C-alpha positions in Angstrom: -16.2 -15.6 23.3 -14.2 -18.5 22.3 -13.6 -19.4 18.2 -13.4 -22.8 16.7 -10.2 -24.0 15.7 -11.1 -23.2 11.9 -10.2 -19.6 12.7 -6.6 -19.5 12.5 -4.7 -18.9 15.8 -3.0 -15.8 14.6 -6.1 -14.4 13.5 -8.0 -15.0 16.5 -4.9 -13.3 18.9 -5.3 -10.2 15.6 -8.8 -10.2 16.9 -8.7 -10.8 20.5 -6.0 -8.1 20.7 -8.5 -5.1 20.0 -9.6 -3.7 23.3 -13.8 -3.0 22.8 -14.3 0.7 23.2 -17.6 0.4 25.1 -17.3 1.3 28.6 -20.8 -0.5 30.0 -19.5 -4.1 28.9 -22.3 -5.7 30.9 -24.9 -4.5 28.5 -23.0 -5.5 25.4 -25.1 -7.3 23.1 -22.7 -8.2 20.7 -19.1 -9.3 21.4 -16.7 -7.1 19.6 -14.7 -10.3 18.3 -18.0 -11.6 16.7 -18.3 -8.1 14.9 -15.2 -8.1 14.3 -14.9 -11.6 12.6 -18.2 -11.6 10.8 -17.6 -8.3 9.1 -14.1 -9.6 7.9 -15.8 -12.5 6.7 -18.5 -11.0 5.1 -15.9 -8.2 2.9 -14.1 -11.2 2.1 -17.4 -12.6 0.5 -17.9 -9.3 -1.5 -19.7 -6.9 1.0 -18.5 -3.6 0.6 -20.9 -1.1 3.3 -22.3 -2.0 6.6 -25.4 -2.7 5.3 -24.3 -5.8 3.1 -22.1 -7.0 6.4 -25.0 -7.1 8.6 -27.5 -8.7 5.8 -24.7 -11.3 4.7 -24.3 -12.0 9.0 -28.1 -12.6 9.0 -28.0 -14.9 6.1 -24.6 -16.8 7.5 -25.9 -17.4 10.8 -25.7 -21.1 10.4 -22.3 -21.3 9.0 -21.1 -18.9 11.4 -22.1 -21.0 14.4 -19.5 -23.5 13.1 -16.7 -20.7 13.7 -17.7 -18.8 16.6 -20.9 -18.0 19.4 -23.3 -16.4 17.4 -25.9 -13.7 19.4 -29.6 -14.8 19.5 -29.9 -11.7 16.9 -27.9 -10.6 14.4 -26.2 -7.3 14.7 -27.9 -4.4 12.6 -25.9 -2.1 10.4 -26.2 0.5 12.5 -24.5 -1.5 15.5 -21.6 -2.4 12.9 -21.2 1.2 11.9 -21.7 2.6 15.3 -19.0 0.1 17.0 -16.4 0.4 14.4 -16.8 4.3 14.4 -15.8 4.0 18.6 -12.6 1.7 17.7 -9.3 3.4 17.6 -8.0 2.8 14.2 -4.3 3.2 15.0 -4.7 0.5 17.5 -6.1 -1.8 14.6 -3.7 -0.7 12.1 -0.4 -1.9 14.7 -2.2 -5.2 15.2 -2.4 -5.6 11.3 0.9 -4.4 10.5 1.9 -7.1 13.3 -0.5 -9.4 11.8 0.9 -9.0 8.3 4.6 -9.9 9.4 3.0 -13.1 10.6 1.4 -13.9 7.4 4.4 -12.3 5.2 7.3 -13.4 6.9 10.3 -11.4 6.2 9.9 -8.3 4.5 12.7 -7.2 2.0 12.6 -5.5 -1.6 10.7 -2.5 -2.6 8.5 -0.8 -0.5 5.8 1.7 -2.4 4.3 4.5 -0.2 1.6 6.4 -1.6 -1.7 7.8 -1.0 -5.7 7.3 -1.9 -8.4 9.0 -1.4 -12.3 7.6 -0.7 -13.8 10.0 -2.8 -17.5 9.1 -1.7 -17.0 9.7 2.3 -16.7 13.5 1.6 -19.7 15.5 2.6 -20.7 19.1 2.9 -18.9 18.9 6.5 -16.6 16.1 6.4 -13.0 16.0 3.8 -12.7 12.8 2.0 -10.9 10.3 3.8 -7.0 10.2 3.0 -5.2 6.9 3.5 -1.7 6.5 2.7 -0.6 2.8 2.0 2.5 0.7 2.5 2.6 -2.0 -0.6 5.9 -4.7 -0.5 6.2 -5.7 -3.9 8.1 -8.9 -3.8 5.5 -10.0 -1.1 2.1 -8.8 -2.8 1.3 -7.5 0.4 -0.1 -4.7 2.2 2.2 -3.6 5.0 0.0 -0.9 6.4 -1.9 2.4 6.3 -2.4 5.2 8.0 -4.7 7.8 8.1 -3.8 11.8 6.9 -5.6 13.9 9.2 -8.0 16.6 7.8 -5.7 19.5 8.6 -2.5 17.7 7.4 -1.2 16.3 4.2 0.8 13.1 2.9 4.2 14.9 4.0 3.2 15.0 7.7 1.9 11.6 7.7 4.5 10.0 5.8 7.2 10.1 8.4 4.6 8.4 11.2 3.8 5.4 8.8 7.3 4.9 8.2 8.1 4.8 11.7 5.3 2.4 12.5 6.5 -0.1 9.9 9.6 -2.7 9.9 11.3 -1.8 6.9 15.0 -2.4 7.9 17.2 -3.3 5.0 13.9 -2.6 2.6 14.3 0.1 -0.1 11.3 2.7 0.0 10.3 4.3 -3.0 7.9 7.7 -2.9 7.0 9.8 -5.2 7.7 13.4 -5.8 5.1 14.7 -2.7 7.4 12.5 -0.2 10.9 14.1 -1.5 11.1 16.2 1.5 14.6 15.9 3.6 12.8 14.9 6.8 11.4 12.0 5.0 14.3 10.7 3.7 15.9 11.1 7.1 13.0 9.1 8.8 13.8 5.8 6.0 17.8 5.9 6.9 16.5 5.9 10.5 14.5 2.6 10.1 17.5 1.0 8.7 16.3 1.2 5.0 17.3 2.8 1.9 15.6 5.1 -0.5 14.5 6.2 -3.7 12.6 9.7 -4.0 11.2 11.0 -7.2 12.4 14.9 -7.8 10.1 17.4 -9.5 9.5 20.7 -9.3 8.3 20.6 -6.0 12.1 20.5 -5.4 12.7 23.3 -7.8 16.6 23.9 -7.4 17.4 20.3 -7.2 15.1 19.1 -10.0 16.9 21.7 -12.2 20.5 20.3 -11.1 19.4 17.1 -12.1 18.5 17.9 -15.4 21.5 19.9 -16.0 23.5 17.1 -14.8 21.7 14.4 -16.8 22.0 16.8 -20.2 25.4 16.5 -19.7 25.8 13.3 -19.2 23.9 12.1 -21.9 25.7 14.5 -24.4 28.9 15.9 -22.5 30.5 18.6 -24.8 33.6 18.3 -26.4 35.7 20.3 -24.0 34.3 18.9 -20.5 35.3 15.5 -19.1 33.1 12.6 -19.5 31.2 12.2 -16.1 31.9 8.6 -15.0 28.0 6.5 -14.8 26.4 3.7 -15.2 24.2 2.7 -18.1 21.1 0.6 -18.7 18.7 -0.2 -21.3 15.9 -3.1 -22.2 13.9 -3.2 -25.3 10.3 -4.2 -24.8 7.8 -5.1 -27.8 4.5 -7.0 -28.1 1.2 -6.5 -27.8 1.4 -3.7 -30.8 3.7 -1.9 -28.7 7.2 -1.2 -28.3 8.7 0.3 -25.6 12.3 1.3 -24.7 13.5 2.2 -21.1 16.9 3.2 -20.1 18.5 4.4 -17.1 21.4 6.7 -15.9 23.0 6.6 -12.7 26.2 8.5 -11.1 27.2 9.1 -7.7 26.7 11.8 -5.6 28.4 15.1 -7.0 29.9 17.5 -4.1 29.7 20.2 -6.7 25.9 20.2 -6.5 24.8 22.1 -3.4 21.3 21.0 -3.9 22.4 17.5 -3.2 24.4 18.2 0.2 21.2 18.1 2.9 20.0 14.8 1.5 20.9 12.1 4.4 23.2 9.3 3.2 22.8 10.2 -0.6 25.0 7.9 -2.7 23.2 8.5 -6.2 20.9 10.1 -8.6 19.1 8.1 -11.0 17.4 9.3 -14.5 15.2 7.3 -16.2 13.8 7.5 -19.9 10.7 5.5 -21.2 9.8 5.9 -24.9 6.5 4.1 -26.4 5.6 3.5 -29.5 2.1 2.3 -30.6 3.0 0.3 -33.5 -0.1 0.4 -34.9 -0.6 4.4 -35.4 2.9 5.3 -34.6 2.3 7.5 -32.0 5.1 8.0 -29.5 5.7 9.5 -26.2 8.8 10.2 -23.8 9.0 10.2 -20.4 12.0 11.8 -18.3 12.0 10.8 -14.3 14.6 11.8 -12.1 15.3 10.5 -8.5 17.8 10.7 -5.7 19.1 7.0 -3.9 20.8 6.3 -0.8 21.7 3.3 -3.0 25.4 3.1 -4.4 25.1 2.5 -7.8 28.5 0.9 -9.3 27.2 -1.6 -11.9 24.6 -2.1 -14.5 23.1 -4.8 -12.6 22.6 -2.5 -9.6 21.2 -0.1 -11.8 19.1 -2.4 -13.6 17.7 -3.8 -10.0 16.6 -0.3 -9.1 15.0 1.1 -12.5 13.1 -2.3 -11.7 12.3 -1.3 -8.3 11.2 2.1 -9.7 8.9 0.7 -12.2 7.3 -1.7 -9.4 6.3 1.4 -7.3 3.1 2.0 -9.5 2.0 -1.4 -8.5 0.7 0.5 -5.3 -1.5 1.9 -7.8 -2.2 -1.4 -10.2 -2.6 -4.1 -7.1 -3.6 -1.8 -4.4 -5.5 1.3 -5.2 -7.0 0.3 -8.4 -8.4 -3.6 -7.0 -9.7 -1.5 -3.8 -11.9 1.0 -6.0 -12.7 -1.2 -9.0 -13.2 -4.3 -7.5 -14.0 -3.6 -3.8 -15.7 -0.3 -4.5 -13.8 1.3 -1.8 -14.1 4.3 -3.7 -17.9 4.3 -3.7 -18.0 4.0 0.5 -19.7 6.6 2.3 -18.9 5.7 5.7 -17.4 8.5 7.6 -18.7 8.1 11.5 -15.6 8.4 13.5 -13.0 5.7 12.2 -15.5 3.4 10.7 -14.2 4.3 7.1 -10.5 3.9 8.2 -11.0 0.6 9.8 -13.5 -1.3 7.1 -10.9 0.3 4.2 -8.2 -1.9 7.0 -10.5 -4.7 6.5 -10.4 -4.5 2.9 -6.6 -4.6 3.0 -6.8 -7.6 5.2 -9.1 -9.6 2.8 -7.2 -8.8 0.2 -3.8 -9.9 1.6 -5.2 -13.0 3.0 -6.5 -13.7 -0.9 -2.7 -12.7 -2.5 -1.6 -15.0 0.6 -3.3 -18.2 -0.6 -2.4 -19.4 -4.1 -5.2 -22.0 -4.9 -6.7 -19.6 -7.3 -5.0 -16.7 -9.5 -8.3 -15.0 -10.4 -8.3 -11.6 -9.5 -10.0 -10.0 -6.1 -13.5 -9.9 -7.4 -13.8 -13.3 -8.6 -12.2 -14.7 -5.2 -14.8 -13.0 -3.1 -17.5 -14.5 -5.5 -16.3 -17.9 -5.1 -15.9 -17.4 -1.4 -19.2 -16.3 -1.2 -20.4 -19.4 -3.3 -17.9 -22.0 -1.5 -17.4 -21.7 2.1 -14.7 -24.5 2.1 -13.0 -22.5 -0.1 -13.4 -19.6 1.9 -12.3 -21.7 4.9 -8.7 -22.8 3.2 -7.7 -18.8 2.5 -8.6 -18.7 6.4 -6.2 -21.5 7.6 -3.8 -20.5 4.8 -0.8 -18.9 6.8 
């Protein structure tokens, strides 16, 4: 089955690289490329379930004929669900990462890794689908996803995701669950740096960092001053005052809990002070980190502190968008790989919208525009 030149060559290559899992291909009524492309376009127009994808495909038959050969009868929602369930999700995820590298170019800067649960995919017999996502803040792109199997947790899945991505010269940020020696080693092996948050799951390390930075910030008179770097930023606006401070010092040989971390160069404390200028309410938060980055100057510490803050872009710009604007958290798809691949299609759509700079609106508004203006949808498709 061929597609017209209105479908970009890189996207065609991506879709045609997926092997059809149906064995009796001579009995196949709906070519895989048609199912994949029509599902993607439907998701880009706001469809959030296989039923809505099938409905959109049926209603857009004439327009789809300008892009690809359309079967005599369009597929039912059960056809989409059944075929997506049979697909090898790992193959699609690998192809997705390759296609994203073509779209985004060289990935650099900070990459946040974090997990997300599709809550409605749970039933009495099946745990909810849990996916790890990689978000490149500078490129504003989702680099990849990987499923955490039902009997596993993120600690097992994170090294696999790291090994599957091209992360050379990037800095990987992970919350406290990912603060594991094996995960740090996997990052270093990929030619990347790490910034890992330390909490009570690394009990001795956490206590040692608390003691170190308490001494560093307020050294006893009899102690020698600990060499360190300090940075502060004050932001006032929208009825709120925020002060962010960061301290960093080099790896210390007298702290045994630091010895086993590969290529560790610095430890960091970030303090956040927030005050509601209307109510006077104040909050204070201290976060501790270990990093393979060497921090010797205030500029280096500022860059690291900003990268730490950007980590939460994976929550605000990926997970929140998927759940609130694309209804992922309400998706009940759990048949085989169907939910996993439908989530990947949402991320593919989100990447395409983020890559296309014509409109500055949110994902939901762009999907509405695409549903009503096929010329706009084609421009998004063609944006490479």
